[in-house]
C-alpha positions as CSV (number, residue, x, y, z in Angstrom):
1,M,101.7,105.4,84.3
2,S,99.2,107.5,85.6
3,V,98.8,110.2,88.4
4,E,97.0,107.4,90.9
5,R,96.5,109.9,93.7
6,I,96.1,114.1,94.0
7,Y,96.4,114.9,97.8
8,L,94.7,118.2,98.4
9,V,96.9,120.4,101.3
10,G,94.7,120.7,103.8
11,L,91.4,119.1,102.9
12,L,90.6,118.1,106.5
13,A,91.8,121.2,108.1
14,S,90.4,123.7,106.4
15,G,87.2,122.0,105.2
16,Y,85.9,120.3,108.9
17,G,83.2,122.6,108.8
18,I,82.4,122.2,104.7
19,P,78.9,120.1,105.2
20,E,79.8,116.4,103.7
21,V,83.4,117.1,103.3
22,K,84.0,113.8,104.5
23,E,81.8,111.8,102.9
24,R,82.2,113.3,99.3
25,F,85.7,114.1,99.6
26,L,87.4,111.4,101.6
27,T,86.0,108.3,100.3
28,P,87.6,104.5,101.0
29,A,90.9,105.0,100.1
30,S,91.0,101.8,97.7
31,N,88.7,103.5,95.7
32,V,91.0,105.0,93.6
33,G,90.2,106.8,90.6
34,K,86.9,108.4,92.6
35,S,88.2,109.7,95.8
36,I,90.9,112.5,96.4
37,F,93.1,112.5,99.9
38,T,94.4,114.8,102.2
39,L,97.8,116.0,102.9
40,E,98.1,117.6,106.8
41,T,101.3,118.9,108.2
42,F,103.0,117.9,111.6
43,Y,103.9,121.5,112.0
44,D,100.1,122.2,113.3
45,R,100.1,119.0,115.0
46,S,97.5,120.0,117.6
47,T,95.2,120.3,114.6
48,V,96.1,117.3,112.9
49,L,95.9,115.5,116.0
50,R,92.5,116.5,116.6
51,L,91.4,115.8,113.4
52,L,92.7,111.8,113.4
53,D,91.6,111.2,116.8
54,K,87.9,112.6,115.7
55,L,88.1,110.5,112.3
56,P,89.7,107.3,113.0
57,D,88.9,105.6,109.7
58,V,90.1,108.7,107.5
59,K,94.0,108.0,106.7
60,I,96.2,110.9,105.8
61,F,99.4,111.6,103.9
62,L,101.5,113.2,106.4
63,D,103.7,116.5,105.4
64,S,106.5,116.4,108.1
65,G,106.8,120.6,108.3
66,A,110.2,121.3,106.9
67,F,108.9,123.6,104.7
68,S,107.3,126.1,107.7
69,L,110.8,125.1,109.8
70,M,112.7,126.6,106.6
71,C,110.5,129.5,106.9
72,K,111.4,130.0,110.4
73,A,115.2,129.9,109.9
74,V,115.2,132.3,107.8
75,K,112.9,134.8,109.4
76,D,115.0,134.1,112.7
77,Q,118.3,135.9,111.2
78,V,115.9,139.2,110.6
79,V,116.9,141.9,113.7
80,D,115.1,144.6,111.5
81,K,112.8,145.3,109.1
82,K,112.1,148.9,107.8
83,V,110.3,149.8,104.9
84,G,111.7,148.7,101.5
85,K,115.3,147.6,103.3
86,V,115.9,145.1,106.2
87,V,118.7,144.5,108.5
88,L,120.3,140.9,108.9
89,R,122.1,139.7,111.7
90,P,125.9,139.9,111.1
91,E,126.6,136.6,111.1
92,V,124.5,136.6,108.5
93,L,124.9,139.5,106.2
94,S,128.5,138.1,105.5
95,R,127.1,135.5,103.8
96,V,124.8,137.3,101.4
97,P,126.4,138.3,98.2
98,E,127.8,141.4,97.8
99,Y,125.1,143.2,95.5
100,T,122.8,142.9,98.0
101,K,125.3,144.0,101.3
102,E,124.2,147.5,100.8
103,G,120.3,146.9,101.4
104,I,117.9,144.5,100.6
105,S,114.9,145.4,98.8
106,Q,111.5,144.6,100.0
107,E,110.6,142.5,97.3
108,E,113.7,140.0,97.7
109,L,112.5,140.1,101.2
110,N,109.1,139.2,100.6
111,R,109.8,136.6,98.3
112,G,112.3,134.8,100.7
113,M,110.0,135.0,104.0
114,D,107.7,133.4,102.4
115,F,109.6,131.2,100.3
116,G,107.3,132.2,97.5
117,G,110.0,132.2,94.8
118,F,113.1,131.1,97.0
119,L,114.9,129.7,94.1
120,R,114.6,132.6,91.7
121,R,117.2,135.3,92.9
122,S,115.8,135.4,96.4
123,I,118.1,136.4,99.5
124,S,116.9,133.1,101.2
125,R,119.6,130.1,100.3
126,Y,121.7,132.9,102.0
127,V,120.1,133.9,104.8
128,I,119.5,130.2,106.0
129,D,121.3,129.2,108.9
130,F,121.6,125.6,109.1
131,S,122.9,125.6,112.8
132,I,119.3,125.6,113.7
133,F,119.1,121.7,112.2
134,D,121.4,120.8,114.9
135,S,119.8,122.5,118.1
136,K,118.4,120.8,121.0
137,E,115.2,122.5,119.2
138,F,115.4,120.9,116.0
139,R,115.9,117.2,117.6
140,N,113.3,117.8,120.2
141,Y,110.9,118.3,116.8
142,L,112.3,115.2,115.1
143,D,111.6,113.2,118.3
144,S,108.4,114.4,118.2
145,Y,107.1,113.5,115.0
146,V,109.2,110.0,115.3
147,E,106.6,109.5,118.6
148,F,103.5,110.7,116.4
149,V,104.1,108.8,113.7
150,H,104.3,105.6,115.7
151,K,101.1,106.8,117.2
152,Y,99.2,107.4,114.0
153,E,101.0,104.9,111.8
154,N,97.7,103.3,111.3
155,Q,96.1,106.2,110.1
156,L,98.8,107.6,107.4
157,Q,99.4,106.5,104.2
158,V,102.5,108.2,103.9
159,Y,104.5,110.4,105.5
160,V,107.6,112.6,104.9
161,N,111.1,112.5,106.0
162,L,112.2,115.9,107.7
163,D,114.4,117.0,105.0
164,V,115.9,120.6,104.9
165,I,116.0,122.6,101.9
166,F,119.1,123.2,100.1
167,N,120.9,120.9,102.5
168,P,121.0,117.5,101.0
169,K,123.3,115.9,103.5
170,K,121.2,117.2,106.1
171,T,118.4,115.7,104.6
172,W,119.9,112.0,103.7
173,E,121.0,111.9,108.1
174,N,117.3,112.9,108.6
175,Q,116.7,109.9,106.8
176,K,118.6,107.4,108.2
177,Y,117.6,108.7,111.9
178,L,114.3,108.0,111.2
179,E,114.6,104.7,109.9
180,S,116.7,103.6,112.6
181,C,114.0,104.8,115.0
182,G,111.6,102.2,113.0
183,L,110.5,104.5,110.9
184,K,109.7,104.5,106.8
185,P,109.3,108.0,105.7
186,L,109.2,109.1,101.9
187,P,112.5,110.3,101.1
188,V,112.9,113.7,98.9
189,F,114.7,114.8,96.8
190,H,114.8,118.8,95.8
191,Y,115.4,121.2,93.2
192,G,118.6,122.4,92.7
193,E,120.1,119.6,94.4
194,D,122.7,117.7,92.3
195,L,121.7,114.5,90.6
196,E,123.9,111.9,92.4
197,W,121.1,112.7,95.6
198,L,118.9,111.3,93.3
199,K,120.8,108.7,92.1
200,K,121.6,107.8,95.7
201,Y,117.8,107.4,96.8
202,M,116.7,105.2,94.0
203,D,119.8,102.7,95.1
204,S,117.6,102.1,98.5
205,Y,114.1,103.2,98.0
206,E,110.9,102.6,95.4
207,Y,109.1,105.6,96.3
208,I,110.7,109.2,96.2
209,G,109.8,112.8,96.9
210,I,110.5,115.8,94.4
211,G,110.2,119.3,96.1
212,G,110.4,122.8,95.0
213,V,108.5,122.4,91.7
214,S,106.2,125.6,92.6
215,Q,109.6,127.7,93.0
216,V,110.3,127.9,89.6
217,T,108.9,128.2,85.9
218,K,107.7,124.9,84.6
219,Q,109.9,125.7,82.1
220,E,113.0,126.4,84.4
221,F,111.6,122.5,85.8
222,R,111.6,121.2,82.9
223,E,115.2,122.0,82.1
224,K,116.6,121.7,85.3
225,L,115.2,119.0,87.2
226,G,112.6,117.0,85.3
227,N,113.9,116.5,82.0
228,P,117.4,115.0,83.6
229,A,115.4,113.3,86.7
230,F,112.5,111.6,84.9
231,K,115.3,110.8,81.8
232,L,116.9,108.9,84.6
233,I,114.1,107.4,86.2
234,F,112.9,106.3,82.8
235,E,116.4,104.3,82.0
236,S,116.7,102.8,84.9
237,D,115.4,98.7,85.6
238,Q,114.0,99.8,88.6
239,K,110.5,100.6,89.3
240,I,110.6,104.2,90.9
241,R,107.5,105.9,91.4
242,V,107.7,109.8,92.3
243,H,105.6,112.0,94.5
244,G,105.4,115.5,93.0
245,F,105.3,118.2,95.7
246,A,103.1,121.1,94.8
247,V,102.5,119.4,91.0
248,T,99.0,121.6,90.0
249,S,99.8,122.2,87.0
250,V,98.5,120.1,84.4
251,D,100.9,120.4,81.9
252,L,102.9,118.6,84.2
253,L,100.8,116.2,85.3
254,T,100.7,114.7,82.0
255,C,103.9,115.4,80.9
256,Y,105.9,112.8,83.3
257,D,105.4,109.7,85.0
258,W,104.1,111.0,88.4
259,A,102.6,108.3,90.6
260,S,101.2,110.9,93.0
261,C,101.2,114.6,93.6
262,D,99.8,117.7,95.9
263,S,98.5,121.0,95.4
264,S,97.5,123.8,97.5
265,T,96.6,126.2,94.8
266,W,92.8,124.5,95.4
267,I,92.4,126.4,98.8
268,K,94.2,129.6,97.7
269,C,92.1,129.6,94.9
270,G,89.1,129.5,96.6
271,A,90.4,132.4,99.4
272,Y,91.0,134.7,96.5
273,G,87.5,134.7,95.3
274,D,88.1,131.9,92.6
275,I,87.1,128.6,91.3
276,F,88.9,126.5,88.5
277,V,86.7,125.2,85.9
278,P,87.8,122.9,83.2
279,R,87.9,124.3,79.3
280,Y,84.6,123.3,77.5
281,D,85.4,121.7,73.9
282,W,82.3,122.9,71.9
283,R,82.9,120.3,69.0
284,K,83.2,117.4,71.4
285,K,80.4,119.0,73.6
286,Q,82.6,117.9,76.8
287,F,85.0,119.5,79.8
288,N,88.4,118.9,78.4
289,Y,90.9,117.7,81.6
290,L,93.7,117.4,80.0
291,V,94.4,121.2,79.4
292,S,95.0,123.8,82.5
293,P,91.3,124.6,83.8
294,N,90.3,128.3,84.0
295,S,90.3,130.1,86.7
296,I,87.1,131.7,86.9
297,R,85.9,134.5,88.8
298,V,83.1,133.7,91.4
299,S,83.1,136.2,94.2
300,G,81.4,139.8,94.0
301,I,84.0,141.2,95.1
302,P,86.9,142.4,92.4
303,N,90.3,141.0,92.5
304,K,93.5,143.9,92.7
305,S,93.4,143.6,88.9
306,G,89.9,144.8,89.6
307,S,88.4,142.0,87.7
308,G,85.1,141.3,89.3
309,H,82.1,138.5,88.9
310,F,82.9,136.5,85.4
311,T,79.2,137.3,84.1
312,F,81.5,141.1,83.7
313,Y,84.1,140.0,81.5
314,L,83.6,136.4,79.2
315,S,81.5,136.1,76.5
316,E,78.2,134.9,76.6
317,E,79.6,131.4,75.1
318,E,81.7,131.6,78.3
319,I,79.7,132.5,80.6
320,K,77.0,129.9,79.2
321,A,80.5,127.0,79.8
322,V,80.8,128.0,83.0
323,R,77.0,128.1,84.4
324,K,76.9,124.2,82.6
325,Y,79.9,123.3,84.7
326,L,78.1,124.8,88.3
327,A,75.4,122.8,87.1
328,E,76.6,119.4,86.4
329,M,78.6,120.0,89.6
330,N,75.7,121.1,91.8
331,L,77.1,124.4,93.1
332,D,74.8,126.9,93.8
333,E,76.5,130.7,92.1
334,E,74.9,132.7,94.4
335,K,77.0,130.6,97.6
336,L,80.2,130.5,95.7
337,K,80.0,134.4,95.9
338,I,80.1,134.7,99.8
339,S,81.0,131.4,100.8
340,Y,84.8,130.4,101.0
341,G,83.5,127.1,101.9
342,E,81.5,126.4,98.4
343,R,84.6,127.6,96.9
344,H,86.9,125.3,98.5
345,K,84.3,122.5,97.6
346,A,84.4,123.3,94.0
347,N,87.9,123.6,94.1
348,A,87.8,120.0,95.6
349,L,85.5,118.6,93.1
350,Y,87.8,119.9,90.4
351,F,90.9,117.9,91.4
352,Q,88.3,115.0,92.2
353,N,86.9,114.8,88.4
354,L,90.3,115.5,87.4
355,M,91.7,112.1,89.4
356,K,88.8,110.4,87.6
357,Y,89.8,111.1,84.5
358,L,93.0,110.6,84.4
359,S,92.1,107.3,85.7
360,E,89.7,106.5,83.1
361,H,91.8,107.5,80.7
362,K,95.2,105.8,81.5
363,D,96.0,105.2,77.6
364,K,95.1,108.7,76.6
365,V,97.3,110.0,79.2
366,K,100.0,107.9,78.6
367,L,100.2,108.6,75.3
368,R,100.3,112.3,75.9
369,T,103.3,111.7,78.3
370,I,105.3,109.8,75.4
371,Q,104.0,112.5,72.7
372,R,105.3,115.6,75.4
373,R,108.4,113.6,76.3
374,V,111.7,115.4,75.2
375,F,114.3,112.5,76.1
């Protein structure tokens, strides 16, 4: 199996003003291997609604917005925030481990508040108030999600269960509730959950999402979830297709049998002034999409580490390879310096080429997957 589809998070919402975004990237869904696809989030449903109404022939992968709801559940527990320290609500503080009760550092808070690293010794799992998921506010959100999906179902390639991170039981309940409303959402299994939940999904579903990949190192993911989960799937008699949430790494893409994945790094990279450029194989005289790409600084503004434009820190040979790629992609070096849109387009092009390569070289990708499989 090879990756059938790569969904770029917010491709429509963020790229709507880019000329030719629809024509260049959102070609017919049946044209697998030459198209990339978009994942939009229901949490910002006014934007999604506007896009679907304006582009009735475009289909999207609809994320339920569970991640945003979880972030809100964490933030609502903070009653005061000071430099270097935060104060949590008393009932929340009682659930925080002893070693943090004297004061939670700003670094820990930042990791927890934006969920960047919420599985890496973060406090988030201790400050989530799961009662929010039994509230009227949450039920209204859930019901509005049901109504939205019914209304736009013909424009949805996939829509996701409203999962609750760190609470697989509640996630399962939401899955069954949505199904009772006549929907067929993509079930989600999270890093950190017992594999028994994955087995339970495998008994009933042929397409399952795996979340939490981006919140741990690649080694942690392989050891604690990737290897045992895909071994379980590989050894079963069932034909299970897996979607990887936030799976961007080429190493992970070619290590396991993903059916699809999504990524938000394409837009983050462009916003920070960089673009993805595949590594160039001078011996074969071609770009290699089976290894991780280089993140190249194309903005004229130095980043936090002080790195300026790529022409200041790359070798002459490396600069030549970058410019060769820009020429092949018809990308303007001067526009890339000043335009977010141009950088977003460049990164979307990279993923389009990556998907095309994976589709056209399935045997090579499959061999690489088998060679790197550790089970």
